[in-house]
Structure formats: structure tokens, C-alpha cells
C-alpha positions in Angstrom: 76.6 128.2 113.2 79.5 130.6 112.9 80.5 130.7 109.2 83.9 132.1 108.1 83.0 133.7 104.7 86.1 134.1 102.6 86.7 136.0 99.3 90.3 135.6 98.1 91.7 137.7 95.3 95.1 137.5 93.6 96.6 139.8 96.3 93.8 140.2 98.9 91.7 138.3 101.4 88.4 139.7 102.4 86.3 138.0 105.2 83.3 138.1 107.4 82.2 135.9 110.3 78.5 135.5 110.2 76.3 133.8 112.8 73.5 132.0 111.0 71.4 128.9 110.8 68.3 127.5 109.2 66.0 128.7 111.9 67.4 132.3 111.6 66.8 132.6 107.8 63.1 133.4 107.9 63.3 136.3 110.3 66.6 137.6 108.9 68.2 137.1 112.3 71.6 136.3 110.9 74.4 138.5 112.4 77.7 139.6 111.0 80.0 139.6 114.1 83.4 140.3 112.5 84.9 141.4 109.2 88.2 142.4 107.7 90.4 142.9 104.6 94.1 142.2 104.0 95.5 143.8 100.8 98.9 143.9 99.0 99.6 140.2 99.9 103.1 139.3 98.7 104.4 142.8 99.7 106.5 143.8 102.7 103.9 146.5 103.5 100.6 144.5 103.2 97.7 146.4 104.7 95.2 144.8 107.1 92.0 146.0 108.7 90.3 143.6 111.2 87.1 144.5 113.1 85.0 142.8 115.7 81.6 144.5 115.3 81.1 146.9 118.2 84.9 147.4 118.7 87.4 149.7 117.1 89.1 148.2 114.0 92.6 147.0 114.2 94.7 148.5 111.4 98.3 148.2 110.3 100.9 147.1 107.8 103.3 144.2 107.9 105.0 141.7 105.7 102.5 139.1 104.5 103.9 136.8 101.9 101.0 134.6 100.8 97.3 133.8 101.4 98.2 131.2 104.0 100.0 133.9 106.1 97.1 136.2 105.6 94.5 133.7 106.9 96.9 132.8 109.8 97.0 136.6 110.6 93.2 136.5 110.8 93.3 133.3 113.0 95.7 134.8 115.4 93.6 138.0 115.7 90.4 135.9 116.3 92.2 134.0 119.1 93.8 137.1 120.7 92.6 137.9 124.2 92.0 141.5 123.1 89.6 140.5 120.4 86.0 140.3 121.5 83.8 138.7 118.9 80.2 138.0 119.8 79.7 134.2 120.1 83.2 133.5 119.0 85.8 132.7 121.7 88.5 131.5 119.4 89.1 129.6 116.1 87.4 126.5 117.6 84.1 128.3 117.4 84.2 128.6 113.6 81.9 125.8 112.4 82.3 126.1 108.6 84.0 128.0 105.9 82.2 129.5 102.9 84.2 130.4 99.8 83.3 132.9 97.1 84.3 131.1 93.9 84.0 133.0 90.7 83.7 130.5 87.8 82.0 127.1 88.0 81.6 126.7 84.3 79.0 124.1 83.5 80.4 121.8 86.2 78.8 123.6 89.2 75.2 124.9 89.0 74.8 125.1 92.8 76.9 125.5 95.9 78.9 122.3 96.9 80.9 120.8 99.7 84.5 121.2 98.7 86.3 117.8 98.2 89.4 116.8 96.3 87.2 116.0 93.4 85.6 119.4 93.5 89.0 121.1 93.6 90.1 119.1 90.6 87.0 120.2 88.6 87.6 123.8 89.7 91.1 123.7 88.4 89.7 122.5 85.0 87.6 125.7 85.1 90.6 128.0 85.7 91.2 128.7 82.0 87.7 130.3 81.9 88.7 132.7 84.7 92.5 132.8 84.9 92.4 136.0 87.0 90.0 134.7 89.6 89.8 130.9 90.0 93.5 130.3 90.8 93.3 133.0 93.5 90.1 131.4 94.9 91.8 128.0 95.0 94.7 129.5 97.0 92.1 130.4 99.7 90.7 126.9 99.7 94.2 125.4 100.0 95.2 127.8 102.8 92.0 127.0 104.8 92.6 123.2 104.2 96.0 123.7 105.9 94.9 125.9 108.8 91.5 124.5 109.7 91.0 121.0 111.1 89.8 118.5 108.5 86.5 118.2 110.5 85.6 121.8 109.5 83.5 121.7 106.3 84.4 124.0 103.4 81.7 125.0 100.9 82.1 126.6 97.5 79.5 129.2 96.4 79.9 130.1 92.7 79.2 133.5 91.0 78.1 131.7 87.9 75.7 129.2 89.5 72.6 131.5 89.6 72.8 132.0 85.9 72.8 128.2 85.1 69.1 128.5 84.3 69.7 130.7 81.2 68.2 129.0 78.1 70.4 128.0 75.1 69.2 131.0 73.0 70.5 133.3 75.8 73.8 131.7 76.6 75.1 130.6 73.2 77.2 132.8 70.9 76.7 132.9 67.1 80.1 131.2 66.4 80.5 127.6 65.1 78.6 125.3 67.4 81.6 123.0 67.6 83.4 125.6 69.7 80.7 125.2 72.4 80.9 121.4 72.1 84.7 121.3 72.3 85.6 124.3 74.5 82.3 125.2 76.2 82.5 128.7 74.9 79.2 130.3 76.0 77.8 133.0 78.2 78.1 132.1 81.9 77.1 135.4 83.6 78.6 136.7 86.9 77.7 138.6 90.1 75.3 135.7 90.6 75.3 135.9 94.4 74.5 139.7 94.3 71.6 139.3 91.7 70.3 136.3 93.7 70.3 138.2 97.0 68.5 141.3 95.8 65.9 139.2 94.0 65.3 137.4 97.3 65.2 140.6 99.2 62.7 142.1 96.7 60.4 139.1 97.2 60.6 139.5 100.9 59.8 143.3 100.7 56.9 142.9 98.3 55.6 139.5 99.4 56.0 138.2 95.8 56.2 134.4 95.3 59.3 133.4 93.4 57.3 132.0 90.4 55.7 135.5 90.0 59.0 137.4 90.3 59.7 139.2 87.0 62.4 141.9 87.6 65.6 143.4 86.2 68.5 143.5 88.7 71.3 146.0 88.0 74.6 145.6 89.9 76.7 148.7 89.3 80.2 149.0 90.7 83.7 148.8 89.4 82.4 145.7 87.8 78.8 145.9 86.5 76.2 143.6 85.2 72.5 143.2 84.7 70.2 140.2 85.0 66.7 139.5 83.6 64.9 137.4 86.1 61.7 135.8 84.8 59.4 133.7 87.0 62.1 133.8 89.7 65.0 132.5 87.5 67.9 134.1 85.6 67.3 134.0 81.9 70.0 136.5 80.9 73.1 138.2 82.4 75.0 141.0 80.6 78.4 139.5 81.3 79.5 136.7 79.1 82.1 133.9 79.1 84.2 136.3 81.1 83.4 139.4 83.1 84.6 141.7 80.3 81.4 141.6 78.3 78.4 143.8 78.8 78.0 147.2 80.6 80.8 149.8 80.7 82.7 149.3 84.0 85.4 151.0 86.0 88.4 149.7 83.8 86.7 147.1 81.7 85.4 148.0 78.2 82.2 146.0 78.2 80.8 145.3 74.7 83.1 146.1 71.8 83.3 145.0 68.1 85.5 141.9 68.2 87.3 143.3 65.1 88.8 146.0 67.3 91.2 143.4 68.8 92.7 142.5 65.4 92.8 146.2 64.4 94.8 147.1 67.5 97.1 144.2 66.9 97.8 145.4 63.4 98.4 148.9 64.7 101.2 147.6 66.9 99.5 147.8 70.2 101.2 144.6 71.3 100.4 140.9 71.5 97.1 139.5 72.5 97.8 139.6 76.3 98.8 143.3 75.9 95.5 144.1 74.2 93.4 142.2 76.6 95.2 144.1 79.4 94.0 147.3 77.8 90.4 146.1 77.6 90.4 144.8 81.2 92.5 147.4 83.1 92.7 150.6 81.0 89.3 150.9 79.4 85.8 151.6 80.7 85.2 154.8 82.7 89.0 155.2 83.2 89.7 154.9 79.5 86.9 157.3 78.4 87.4 160.0 81.1 91.1 159.8 81.3 90.7 160.7 85.0 89.7 157.7 87.1 87.7 154.5 87.4 86.0 156.0 90.5 82.5 157.4 89.7 82.9 160.0 92.4 86.0 161.5 90.8 84.4 161.4 87.4 81.2 163.2 88.6 83.3 165.9 90.3 85.2 166.5 87.1 82.1 166.5 85.1 80.5 169.1 87.4 83.6 171.2 86.9 83.1 171.1 83.1 85.4 168.3 82.0 84.0 167.2 78.7 85.4 163.7 78.7 84.1 163.1 82.2 80.7 164.2 81.0 80.9 161.9 78.1 81.9 159.0 80.3 78.7 159.5 82.4 76.5 159.7 79.3 78.0 156.5 77.8 77.7 154.7 81.1 74.0 155.5 81.4 73.4 154.9 77.6 74.8 151.3 77.9 72.7 150.5 81.0 69.5 151.9 79.3 70.3 149.8 76.2 70.4 146.6 78.3 67.2 147.6 80.2 65.4 147.8 76.9 66.8 144.5 75.7 65.8 142.7 79.0 62.4 144.5 79.0 61.6 143.2 75.5 62.9 139.7 76.1 60.8 139.4 79.3 57.7 140.9 77.8 57.8 143.7 80.5 59.0 143.8 84.0 57.5 144.6 87.4 60.6 146.3 88.8 64.1 147.3 88.2 66.5 147.1 91.2 69.7 149.1 91.6 72.5 147.5 93.7 76.3 147.5 94.1 78.5 150.4 95.1 77.3 152.8 92.4 73.7 151.4 92.1 73.1 151.8 95.9 74.9 155.2 96.4 75.0 157.2 93.2 72.0 159.5 92.9 73.1 161.0 89.6 73.8 157.6 87.9 70.3 156.4 88.8 68.7 159.6 87.5 70.6 159.5 84.2 69.8 155.9 83.6 66.0 156.3 84.3 65.7 159.5 82.3 63.8 158.8 79.0 62.4 155.4 80.1 59.0 156.8 80.9 57.8 155.1 77.7 58.4 151.8 79.4 56.4 152.8 82.5 59.7 153.5 84.4 59.1 156.8 86.2 61.7 158.0 88.7 60.7 160.1 91.7 63.7 162.5 91.9 62.9 163.5 95.5 62.8 159.9 96.6 66.0 159.2 94.6 67.7 162.0 96.5 66.5 160.6 99.8 67.7 157.1 99.3 70.0 156.3 102.3 73.1 154.1 102.3 72.3 150.6 103.5 68.5 151.0 103.2 66.0 149.3 100.9 63.8 151.9 99.3 61.4 152.3 96.4 62.3 155.4 94.4 59.6 155.4 91.6 56.6 157.6 91.4 53.2 156.2 92.3 52.1 156.2 88.7 55.1 154.2 87.6 53.9 150.8 86.3 57.5 149.5 86.7 58.7 150.0 90.2 62.2 151.3 90.8 64.1 150.0 93.9 67.4 150.5 95.6 68.3 147.4 97.5 71.8 147.0 99.1 73.4 143.7 98.2 74.8 141.2 100.7 76.8 138.6 98.9 78.5 137.4 102.1 75.1 136.5 103.6 74.2 134.4 100.5 77.5 132.5 100.9 77.0 132.0 104.7 73.4 130.7 104.2 74.4 128.5 101.3 77.2 127.1 103.5 74.7 126.2 106.2 72.3 124.6 103.6 75.1 122.5 102.1 76.5 121.4 105.4 73.0 120.4 106.7 71.8 119.1 103.3 68.8 121.5 103.4 66.9 122.7 100.3 68.2 125.7 98.6 66.1 128.9 98.8 66.5 131.1 95.7 
């Protein structure tokens, strides 16, 4: 099957075309044959990059007014005589669409075939993720217009992997009636990423799911950590929204809730203004005053910038804090896994995070850490480390493509 994997943001469309099927899963014979990104949707100078694997990317700018126009742009490119995509000779060769959907609330605990009833339930979840779900739904609506009705669409939810968290992990210590009335609770995010690297770890180490006890650490502009016990998520550092938890590029992560009232009384604006600060002006950007990009911050830190140095220390401190919490809750762990843009590529961040964790049996091999190559799975702990340290590149799109096949063919889900 050729699966069109779609990730729609408020002003962007990211896609891959992946050739996959049930008989290809076991040998990892799936193949990504095309990919692309359209940004600044709604502007006269929207930016597009479209690539058939093995060919030079097509890049440019043009006026793209909405998500429907963006997906039509991709459709026209796929059907162009100049575009040579392996196994795809036009839009007719797309067999299914897999959507990355952010928040499924308690309504969606696994991937589902998208129907009018599913769309209605997703709309009900939109107040839980007002920045993400409405944009995701625009992608669903656009595909419903552009693809024939015979092409199935499947929704894969970021929150679904964490639906196995127990009550003591997902409930907040506020009046219980708020959970009953408004479903206020921890949902967790980055589920497809944590799920993928847990799966890849099992394949690499030949560990059965029920014996998989690991901590997965997704570090990027958005960051989160998951405790996986006996193969299932029991905790994720993000909460009801993706603002809670680790320090991120522009998001604050954990703060004292009283700070919000304090900022309001200090005249920092209304609630939306303050939330905008916590989501878009905080985190590594807010601390360093330089950038939300770890590369810029590390360069400034190396040049002696004190706030950049502080940002790096705070980032590592928060991750270590959560490693300790997960370690204690799980009664120990067999491995910690770094993934995401920072987790996979940033040697210094991994070193700073692992420093001082020898008491937990987490002993980094600095030489191996320096040798970790982009896109490669690699163990970077010393032989005497009782808790192994891995770098495993994530592949959320592959999870979406495979789940799309499973749903369409009504096959059992592989965690």
C-alpha cells in the first residue's frame, strides 16, 4: 500500500508517501518514496519543498491560501510527468491517508478510521488542544474534498499511547469533580515518537514487550519523557496540554501555577497574553534571551554568554529531575533512550544530562557519545553501566503509515 502520511499545522502541511504493508513490517521493508513541506500557508509567499526520493527537491514560493490549496499543490506535483516517485504513477496510486492528530482526549485510545462520527468527537476534543486539533481537522477536511470517497482516511493520535497511564499518574490534585465534569487530567503527548523508539529498542535488543522497562526521552523544540513499564506507558511528562513538563524551545514546562496570577496582577495582560508568554516566549528562548535553537545557545555558551550557559544547565537539570522520578516510580529501568532533534543529534545535551547519574547505574561513554551518527541507532553507555543508554532516531511517520494499514485491514496493533 502507498500511504499518504499527513501532518497539518496551523500554517503548514508536512507529508510523506510511504510504501508499506503487513508483510513488510517484520523485516522493516517499508520505504519512504516521497516527502515534502509547505509553510506559511495563507501568505502570498508560501514556501514549498517537494521531493521524490532519489531526485532533486523542487523548491519555490507562491501564493497558497489554505490547506486545501496546499494539498492540491502536492497532488499536482505527484501527477506531474516530471515527478518520478517509485511505485506511484499518480494520485490514483495512493491507497490510504494517515493523519497525525494531536489530541484524542479519552475518546480515542487507538488509531481509527475517520468517519463523520469521529470528526464530531474530534471537534469536541478541540478545546483541549486549540492550537493543534482545528488545524488537524483542516487537513482531514481538505483530503475529504480532494481524495475519492473510496480512499480510507485514518487518524493516529499523539495521546493514544499514553491511554494506559494509571489514575494515580494522570489525575491532578484538584477537586475530583473537575475531572468528572471537564476531563481535566494528564494526557501525555509525543505518543507516536515514544511508541516508535520503544518498538525499535525491542527489535534491537530482542526484548519481549512485557519485559520492556525503559525511559524514552524525546528532546526537540517540544520535549517530553515517558516511563514505559512492561511495555506500556505509565507516565508522560507533558500534561493536559503540551506546556507541562520539561523545559522546551519556547514553552516553559513546569512552573508554579501561582505565577500566572502574579503576572496578571503585575499588569502583564489578560490570561491569553500570559499563556502566550508561557508557550511562545519562555523555555530556552526566555532563559537565554538568544534563541530557541539549541545550536545557537550552545555557540553563545561556548563564547562565554552566562544566560546561554544557564539555559543549558537548567535544561539538563529538568531532564535529570524527571529521569529520577521515572526511575523511582518504575523501580529501576533497563535503558534510557534519547530521540528527537536534540536527543538524536546533540552530544553536549546528552553528556550534561547523564553527568551525575552514575549513582543510578547510568554511565555514559563519552567516546561513543561523540561517535553517535545522525540517523543511526547506537548504544552510548559504558559496558559496566547497568542501565543502558541508547540513541534511537524516531520515525513518527512510519508509525502513522503502519497504523493506517492495520486499521484499513483490521489487523492487530503492534505496540
